[in-house]
C-alpha positions as MATLAB code, in Angstrom:
seq = 'XXXXXXXXXXXXXXXXXXXXXXXXXXXXXXXXXXXXXXXXXXXXXXXXXXXXXXXXXXXXXXXXXXXXXXXXXXXXXXXXXXXXXXXXXXXXXXXXXXXXXXXXXXXXXXXXXXXXXXXXXXXXXXXX';
ca = [
    -124.513   23.650 -170.357;
    -120.970   22.897 -171.873;
    -121.283   19.296 -170.428;
    -124.822   18.576 -172.037;
    -123.248   19.915 -175.067;
    -120.616   17.764 -174.831;
    -122.805   14.627 -174.142;
    -125.152   15.513 -177.723;
    -122.079   16.052 -179.728;
    -121.307   12.013 -179.321;
    -123.336   10.564 -181.415;
    -127.110   10.542 -181.878;
    -129.255   11.549 -179.030;
    -133.032   11.945 -177.818;
    -134.595   13.735 -175.112;
    -137.437   12.910 -173.238;
    -138.992   15.276 -170.416;
    -141.525   14.226 -168.054;
    -143.636   17.007 -166.268;
    -145.688   16.484 -163.234;
    -148.428   19.015 -162.230;
    -150.044   19.504 -158.590;
    -152.600   16.481 -158.920;
    -149.837   14.374 -159.728;
    -150.832   13.849 -163.091;
    -147.886   13.262 -165.696;
    -147.118   13.823 -169.087;
    -144.058   13.022 -171.618;
    -142.498   15.100 -174.174;
    -140.226   13.163 -176.347;
    -137.583   14.162 -179.239;
    -136.011   11.895 -181.621;
    -133.365   14.226 -181.918;
    -131.774   16.173 -179.477;
    -128.619   18.563 -180.286;
    -126.953   22.002 -178.348;
    -125.049   23.870 -180.489;
    -122.138   25.927 -178.840;
    -121.694   28.286 -181.582;
    -124.438   29.927 -181.188;
    -124.655   30.722 -177.561;
    -126.031   26.560 -176.825;
    -128.541   27.058 -179.083;
    -130.702   23.972 -179.024;
    -131.550   21.929 -182.081;
    -134.659   19.185 -181.701;
    -136.912   17.114 -183.889;
    -139.137   14.688 -183.809;
    -141.711   15.176 -181.266;
    -143.945   12.466 -179.545;
    -146.004   12.454 -176.391;
    -149.114   13.374 -174.633;
    -147.942   16.735 -173.139;
    -147.792   18.769 -176.289;
    -144.686   20.194 -178.290;
    -143.654   23.251 -176.144;
    -140.487   22.871 -176.650;
    -140.612   23.363 -180.318;
    -141.404   27.282 -179.480;
    -137.148   27.122 -178.192;
    -136.027   24.915 -181.400;
    -132.651   27.065 -182.955;
    -133.342   29.586 -179.969;
    -130.052   30.398 -177.837;
    -129.786   29.646 -173.943;
    -131.246   33.080 -172.135;
    -129.670   33.277 -168.687;
    -129.666   36.373 -165.924;
    -126.464   37.772 -167.749;
    -127.064   36.901 -170.867;
    -131.069   37.913 -171.559;
    -131.562   39.481 -174.856;
    -135.084   39.309 -174.652;
    -135.362   39.429 -170.966;
    -137.061   36.328 -170.436;
    -134.963   34.792 -167.771;
    -135.647   38.326 -165.377;
    -139.145   37.711 -166.232;
    -139.355   33.771 -165.731;
    -137.021   33.774 -162.683;
    -134.935   30.950 -164.579;
    -132.449   30.209 -167.602;
    -133.909   28.733 -170.391;
    -133.840   28.507 -174.421;
    -136.242   31.378 -175.265;
    -137.435   32.593 -178.303;
    -136.459   36.418 -178.097;
    -139.592   37.917 -176.632;
    -141.853   35.091 -176.089;
    -140.984   34.253 -172.797;
    -144.015   31.955 -171.524;
    -144.440   28.660 -173.913;
    -141.912   26.463 -171.664;
    -139.242   26.893 -168.772;
    -138.252   23.935 -166.985;
    -136.175   26.099 -165.043;
    -138.325   28.321 -163.118;
    -138.880   28.831 -159.906;
    -140.442   25.772 -157.461;
    -143.832   26.176 -156.821;
    -143.790   29.871 -158.407;
    -147.089   31.240 -159.893;
    -147.737   31.475 -163.923;
    -144.743   32.007 -165.876;
    -142.634   32.493 -162.783;
    -142.666   28.452 -162.206;
    -142.301   25.505 -164.096;
    -143.835   26.030 -167.401;
    -144.794   23.895 -170.214;
    -147.918   25.483 -171.849;
    -149.288   23.335 -174.314;
    -149.750   20.943 -171.265;
    -151.574   23.643 -168.988;
    -151.038   27.062 -170.264;
    -149.938   29.778 -167.661;
    -149.650   26.913 -164.666;
    -146.562   26.219 -162.570;
    -145.923   22.642 -162.741;
    -144.971   20.692 -159.441;
    -141.631   19.178 -161.478;
    -139.726   18.430 -164.584;
    -136.979   16.174 -165.427;
    -134.987   16.142 -168.612;
    -133.526   12.919 -169.777;
    -131.157   12.168 -172.725;
    -129.878    9.142 -173.963;
    -127.804    7.782 -177.279;
    -130.179    6.576 -179.800;
];
Protein backbone atom coordinates (compact mmCIF):
# COMPACT_ATOMS: atom_id res chain seq x y z
CA UNK A 1 0.00 0.00 0.00
CA UNK A 2 2.89 2.35 0.72
CA UNK A 3 4.18 1.79 -2.83
CA UNK A 4 0.76 2.58 -4.33
CA UNK A 5 0.67 5.75 -2.23
CA UNK A 6 4.10 6.80 -3.54
CA UNK A 7 3.00 6.22 -7.13
CA UNK A 8 -0.23 8.18 -6.64
CA UNK A 9 1.57 11.21 -5.17
CA UNK A 10 3.85 11.64 -8.19
CA UNK A 11 1.52 13.58 -10.47
CA UNK A 12 -2.15 13.06 -11.31
CA UNK A 13 -3.30 9.47 -11.76
CA UNK A 14 -6.34 7.58 -12.91
CA UNK A 15 -7.64 4.17 -11.87
CA UNK A 16 -9.29 1.50 -13.99
CA UNK A 17 -10.97 -1.51 -12.36
CA UNK A 18 -11.81 -4.50 -14.58
CA UNK A 19 -14.26 -7.03 -13.13
CA UNK A 20 -15.09 -10.48 -14.49
CA UNK A 21 -17.97 -12.72 -13.42
CA UNK A 22 -18.19 -16.53 -13.65
CA UNK A 23 -19.83 -16.35 -17.12
CA UNK A 24 -16.75 -14.46 -18.40
CA UNK A 25 -18.60 -11.15 -18.73
CA UNK A 26 -16.40 -8.14 -18.03
CA UNK A 27 -17.29 -4.69 -16.74
CA UNK A 28 -15.17 -1.62 -16.01
CA UNK A 29 -15.15 1.19 -13.48
CA UNK A 30 -12.83 4.06 -14.36
CA UNK A 31 -11.87 7.02 -12.19
CA UNK A 32 -10.15 10.06 -13.71
CA UNK A 33 -8.62 11.03 -10.35
CA UNK A 34 -7.00 8.55 -7.95
CA UNK A 35 -4.91 9.26 -4.86
CA UNK A 36 -3.97 7.42 -1.64
CA UNK A 37 -3.43 9.62 1.42
CA UNK A 38 -0.97 8.45 4.10
CA UNK A 39 -2.02 11.00 6.69
CA UNK A 40 -5.26 9.14 7.41
CA UNK A 41 -4.42 5.41 7.29
CA UNK A 42 -4.12 5.31 3.51
CA UNK A 43 -7.55 6.79 2.86
CA UNK A 44 -8.89 6.64 -0.68
CA UNK A 45 -9.47 9.77 -2.77
CA UNK A 46 -11.24 9.12 -6.09
CA UNK A 47 -13.48 11.08 -8.45
CA UNK A 48 -14.57 11.21 -12.07
CA UNK A 49 -16.33 7.85 -12.43
CA UNK A 50 -17.20 6.41 -15.84
CA UNK A 51 -17.87 2.86 -16.98
CA UNK A 52 -20.47 0.10 -17.00
CA UNK A 53 -19.85 -1.62 -13.63
CA UNK A 54 -21.45 1.01 -11.43
CA UNK A 55 -19.69 3.20 -8.91
CA UNK A 56 -19.30 0.86 -5.90
CA UNK A 57 -15.95 2.37 -4.95
CA UNK A 58 -17.58 5.75 -4.32
CA UNK A 59 -18.90 4.37 -1.02
CA UNK A 60 -15.25 3.94 0.06
CA UNK A 61 -14.15 7.43 -0.97
CA UNK A 62 -12.45 9.20 1.93
CA UNK A 63 -12.26 6.08 4.10
CA UNK A 64 -9.20 4.31 5.49
CA UNK A 65 -7.77 1.01 4.30
CA UNK A 66 -8.97 -1.58 6.82
CA UNK A 67 -6.82 -4.63 7.56
CA UNK A 68 -7.20 -7.52 9.99
CA UNK A 69 -5.06 -5.70 12.57
CA UNK A 70 -6.73 -2.30 11.94
CA UNK A 71 -10.34 -3.31 11.49
CA UNK A 72 -12.45 -0.63 13.17
CA UNK A 73 -15.75 -1.75 11.66
CA UNK A 74 -14.87 -5.47 11.64
CA UNK A 75 -15.21 -5.42 7.83
CA UNK A 76 -11.84 -6.97 6.95
CA UNK A 77 -12.59 -9.91 9.21
CA UNK A 78 -16.20 -10.35 8.00
CA UNK A 79 -15.25 -10.03 4.33
CA UNK A 80 -12.00 -12.02 4.55
CA UNK A 81 -9.87 -9.30 3.01
CA UNK A 82 -8.41 -5.84 3.55
CA UNK A 83 -9.92 -2.95 1.58
CA UNK A 84 -11.26 0.62 1.81
CA UNK A 85 -14.42 0.02 3.79
CA UNK A 86 -16.90 2.63 4.94
CA UNK A 87 -17.12 2.23 8.69
CA UNK A 88 -19.70 -0.46 9.40
CA UNK A 89 -20.75 -0.77 5.73
CA UNK A 90 -18.79 -3.75 4.53
CA UNK A 91 -20.59 -4.96 1.42
CA UNK A 92 -20.31 -2.26 -1.30
CA UNK A 93 -16.95 -3.31 -2.74
CA UNK A 94 -14.02 -5.54 -1.80
CA UNK A 95 -11.51 -6.57 -4.44
CA UNK A 96 -9.39 -8.47 -1.90
CA UNK A 97 -11.99 -11.00 -0.77
CA UNK A 98 -11.53 -14.76 -1.00
CA UNK A 99 -11.28 -16.22 -4.48
CA UNK A 100 -14.43 -18.25 -5.12
CA UNK A 101 -15.94 -17.04 -1.88
CA UNK A 102 -19.65 -16.55 -1.58
CA UNK A 103 -21.55 -13.33 -1.12
CA UNK A 104 -19.68 -10.81 1.00
CA UNK A 105 -16.64 -13.05 1.55
CA UNK A 106 -15.63 -13.06 -2.12
CA UNK A 107 -14.55 -10.43 -4.63
CA UNK A 108 -17.44 -7.96 -4.44
CA UNK A 109 -18.60 -5.00 -6.54
CA UNK A 110 -22.17 -4.51 -5.42
CA UNK A 111 -23.29 -2.05 -8.14
CA UNK A 112 -22.42 -4.68 -10.77
CA UNK A 113 -23.76 -7.84 -9.10
CA UNK A 114 -25.13 -7.48 -5.55
CA UNK A 115 -23.98 -10.13 -3.06
CA UNK A 116 -22.15 -12.02 -5.81
CA UNK A 117 -18.58 -13.28 -5.66
CA UNK A 118 -16.78 -12.29 -8.87
CA UNK A 119 -14.25 -14.47 -10.66
CA UNK A 120 -11.57 -11.80 -10.93
CA UNK A 121 -10.70 -8.14 -10.55
CA UNK A 122 -7.82 -6.05 -11.84
CA UNK A 123 -6.87 -2.57 -10.60
CA UNK A 124 -4.71 -0.54 -12.98
CA UNK A 125 -3.18 2.84 -12.18
CA UNK A 126 -1.57 5.21 -14.66
CA UNK A 127 -0.45 8.80 -14.84
CA UNK A 128 -2.82 11.16 -16.65
